[in-house]
TISESE-202758 format. One record per atom (N, C-alpha, C, CB): x, y, z; residue in three letters. Coordinates in steps of 0.001 Angstrom, whole numbers, plus 500000, padded with zeros to 6 digits. Glycine has a CB too. Layout:
BEGIN
> x | y | z | aa
> X | Y | Z | ala
...
***
This chain:
BEGIN
> x | y | z | aa
> 794140 | 974359 | 878648 | met
> 794546 | 974189 | 880271 | met
> 793916 | 973176 | 881055 | met
> 794237 | 975422 | 881070 | met
> 793145 | 972846 | 880488 | ala
> 792057 | 971522 | 880622 | ala
> 792405 | 970423 | 880419 | ala
> 791008 | 971466 | 879843 | ala
> 792546 | 970115 | 879349 | ile
> 793389 | 968792 | 878357 | ile
> 794499 | 967984 | 879079 | ile
> 794292 | 969473 | 876945 | ile
> 795258 | 969583 | 880185 | arg
> 796549 | 969577 | 880665 | arg
> 796694 | 968750 | 881699 | arg
> 796975 | 970758 | 881001 | arg
> 795664 | 969498 | 882453 | gln
> 795571 | 969135 | 883824 | gln
> 794459 | 967575 | 883646 | gln
> 794834 | 970671 | 884850 | gln
> 793346 | 967342 | 882622 | phe
> 793509 | 965442 | 882736 | phe
> 794778 | 965286 | 882653 | phe
> 792812 | 964355 | 881457 | phe
> 795078 | 965070 | 881684 | leu
> 796067 | 964178 | 881495 | leu
> 797303 | 963948 | 882387 | leu
> 796451 | 964447 | 880394 | leu
> 797892 | 964807 | 883206 | tyr
> 798284 | 965424 | 883977 | tyr
> 797539 | 964018 | 885651 | tyr
> 797677 | 967251 | 883563 | tyr
> 796533 | 964804 | 885361 | phe
> 796103 | 964290 | 886653 | phe
> 795856 | 962170 | 886583 | phe
> 794374 | 965348 | 886969 | phe
> 795562 | 962075 | 884703 | phe
> 795772 | 960924 | 884704 | phe
> 797296 | 960008 | 884209 | phe
> 794735 | 960703 | 884063 | phe
> 798215 | 960468 | 884949 | ser
> 798969 | 960003 | 884248 | ser
> 799207 | 960121 | 886091 | ser
> 799720 | 960583 | 882736 | ser
> 798668 | 960440 | 886730 | ile
> 799498 | 959992 | 888664 | ile
> 798013 | 959340 | 888537 | ile
> 800003 | 961702 | 890534 | ile
> 797140 | 958874 | 888298 | leu
> 796419 | 957411 | 888291 | leu
> 797142 | 956260 | 887654 | leu
> 795079 | 957474 | 887532 | leu
> 797692 | 956422 | 886718 | val
> 798314 | 955125 | 886081 | val
> 799424 | 954989 | 886684 | val
> 798574 | 955092 | 884603 | val
> 800440 | 955743 | 887430 | tyr
> 801294 | 955015 | 888519 | tyr
> 800841 | 955148 | 889019 | tyr
> 802321 | 955066 | 888994 | tyr
> 800452 | 955589 | 890579 | asn
> 799494 | 955036 | 891034 | asn
> 799336 | 953581 | 891116 | asn
> 798676 | 955504 | 890487 | asn
> 798428 | 952818 | 890120 | leu
> 797708 | 951721 | 890033 | leu
> 799133 | 950957 | 889504 | leu
> 796228 | 951806 | 889037 | leu
> 800491 | 951840 | 888426 | trp
> 801273 | 950705 | 888308 | trp
> 801623 | 950523 | 889388 | trp
> 802254 | 950675 | 887508 | trp
> 802193 | 950985 | 890151 | ile
> 802469 | 950902 | 892207 | ile
> 801852 | 950532 | 892584 | ile
> 802534 | 951855 | 893261 | ile
> 800754 | 950383 | 892755 | leu
> 799786 | 949291 | 893503 | leu
> 799697 | 948069 | 892540 | leu
> 798139 | 949913 | 893815 | leu
> 800233 | 947603 | 891679 | ile
> 799978 | 946333 | 890864 | ile
> 801434 | 945540 | 891548 | ile
> 799930 | 946632 | 888837 | ile
> 802314 | 946157 | 891325 | asn
> 803766 | 945938 | 891258 | asn
> 803754 | 945855 | 893111 | asn
> 804837 | 947424 | 890289 | asn
> 803089 | 946394 | 894041 | leu
> 803820 | 946382 | 895494 | leu
> 802306 | 944445 | 895131 | leu
> 803411 | 948550 | 897351 | leu
> 800719 | 944721 | 895261 | ile
> 800599 | 943925 | 895647 | ile
> 801490 | 941910 | 895295 | ile
> 799434 | 944387 | 895503 | ile
> 801760 | 942573 | 893604 | arg
> 803178 | 941286 | 892957 | arg
> 803735 | 940758 | 894191 | arg
> 804808 | 942072 | 891941 | arg
> 804175 | 941532 | 894894 | arg
> 805541 | 941135 | 896042 | arg
> 804335 | 940235 | 896785 | arg
> 806538 | 942793 | 897287 | arg
> 803670 | 941254 | 897593 | ile
> 803055 | 940669 | 898759 | ile
> 802195 | 939246 | 898257 | ile
> 802033 | 941869 | 899475 | ile
> 802066 | 939445 | 897678 | tyr
> 801615 | 937350 | 897635 | tyr
> 802739 | 935963 | 896975 | tyr
> 799982 | 937113 | 896230 | tyr
> 803753 | 937041 | 896392 | gly
> 804877 | 936642 | 895782 | gly
> 804902 | 936481 | 894046 | gly
> 805156 | 935374 | 896474 | gly
> 804166 | 936582 | 893528 | leu
> 803783 | 936296 | 892091 | leu
> 804947 | 937536 | 891287 | leu
> 801762 | 936618 | 891792 | leu
> 805789 | 938192 | 891884 | ser
> 807473 | 938591 | 891189 | ser
> 807760 | 938317 | 890216 | ser
> 808612 | 938127 | 891656 | ser
> 808134 | 936207 | 890260 | his
> 808498 | 935962 | 888836 | his
> 807781 | 936046 | 888030 | his
> 808907 | 935011 | 888548 | his
> 806491 | 936014 | 888620 | ile
> 805101 | 937096 | 886918 | ile
> 805288 | 937737 | 885868 | ile
> 804237 | 938399 | 887155 | ile
> 805475 | 937641 | 884444 | ile
> 805837 | 938853 | 884264 | ile
> 804549 | 939385 | 883978 | ile
> 806884 | 939058 | 883294 | ile
> 804101 | 941041 | 884476 | leu
> 802643 | 941175 | 883986 | leu
> 802233 | 940736 | 883570 | leu
> 802193 | 941724 | 883526 | leu
> 803255 | 940978 | 881881 | met
> 802761 | 941161 | 880342 | met
> 802347 | 939886 | 880017 | met
> 803881 | 941678 | 879232 | met
> 802295 | 938623 | 880885 | asp
> 802045 | 937423 | 880202 | asp
> 801438 | 937084 | 881209 | asp
> 803072 | 936537 | 879643 | asp
> 800945 | 938182 | 881923 | phe
> 799286 | 937991 | 883281 | phe
> 797727 | 937705 | 882673 | phe
> 798893 | 939857 | 884279 | phe
> 798538 | 939510 | 881783 | leu
> 797659 | 940051 | 881613 | leu
> 797235 | 938883 | 879669 | leu
> 798119 | 941945 | 881835 | leu
> 797916 | 938802 | 879270 | ile
> 798215 | 937774 | 877955 | ile
> 797657 | 936755 | 878484 | ile
> 799785 | 937407 | 877432 | ile
> 796882 | 936268 | 879142 | ala
> 796600 | 934824 | 879610 | ala
> 795610 | 934929 | 880858 | ala
> 798055 | 934011 | 880051 | ala
> 795296 | 936292 | 881551 | met
> 793780 | 936679 | 881310 | met
> 793217 | 937038 | 880339 | met
> 793392 | 937484 | 881888 | met
> 793103 | 937358 | 879065 | gly
> 792223 | 937692 | 878200 | gly
> 792072 | 936444 | 877431 | gly
> 792585 | 938875 | 877455 | gly
> 793302 | 935380 | 877153 | asn
> 793246 | 933661 | 876812 | asn
> 792324 | 932762 | 877899 | asn
> 794980 | 932952 | 876924 | asn
> 792484 | 933510 | 879020 | arg
> 791725 | 932927 | 879935 | arg
> 792027 | 931395 | 880353 | arg
> 790455 | 933077 | 879448 | arg
> 794070 | 931675 | 880745 | lys
> 794166 | 930811 | 881189 | lys
> 796040 | 931737 | 882005 | lys
> 793856 | 929381 | 880005 | lys
> 794888 | 931424 | 882842 | trp
> 795817 | 931929 | 884407 | trp
> 796659 | 930639 | 884473 | trp
> 794694 | 932181 | 886207 | trp
> 795350 | 929741 | 884670 | lys
> 795759 | 928304 | 885734 | lys
> 796773 | 927759 | 884871 | lys
> 794382 | 926947 | 886084 | lys
> 796993 | 928213 | 883511 | thr
> 798023 | 927351 | 883547 | thr
> 799896 | 928065 | 884007 | thr
> 797841 | 926713 | 881948 | thr
> 799399 | 929429 | 883706 | ile
> 800539 | 930901 | 884038 | ile
> 801341 | 930045 | 885557 | ile
> 799285 | 933055 | 884661 | ile
> 799721 | 929847 | 886371 | met
> 800022 | 929863 | 888523 | met
> 800896 | 928932 | 888465 | met
> 798554 | 929271 | 889948 | met
> 800503 | 927368 | 887216 | asn
> 800667 | 926232 | 887971 | asn
> 802258 | 925873 | 887340 | asn
> 799323 | 925020 | 887722 | asn
> 802860 | 926947 | 886250 | ser
> 803988 | 926339 | 885774 | ser
> 805383 | 927227 | 886316 | ser
> 803822 | 926256 | 884132 | ser
> 804970 | 928617 | 887270 | asn
> 805679 | 929460 | 887467 | asn
> 805721 | 929113 | 888769 | asn
> 805380 | 930660 | 887039 | asn
> 804786 | 928492 | 889522 | gly
> 804983 | 928145 | 890473 | gly
> 803785 | 927792 | 891595 | gly
> 805774 | 928931 | 890690 | gly
***
């Protein structure tokens, strides 16, 4: 039962983070940047290239 509750609350947390990220993207006008491209670029430390090429 404890594992089920943990997974339930974890899924709620992940869902709320997803909504928050999408809201922030819309507020700052970055909705044209795909999130996965952004995360890959952050991992490669090339976020300035994405920001300059898409907006």
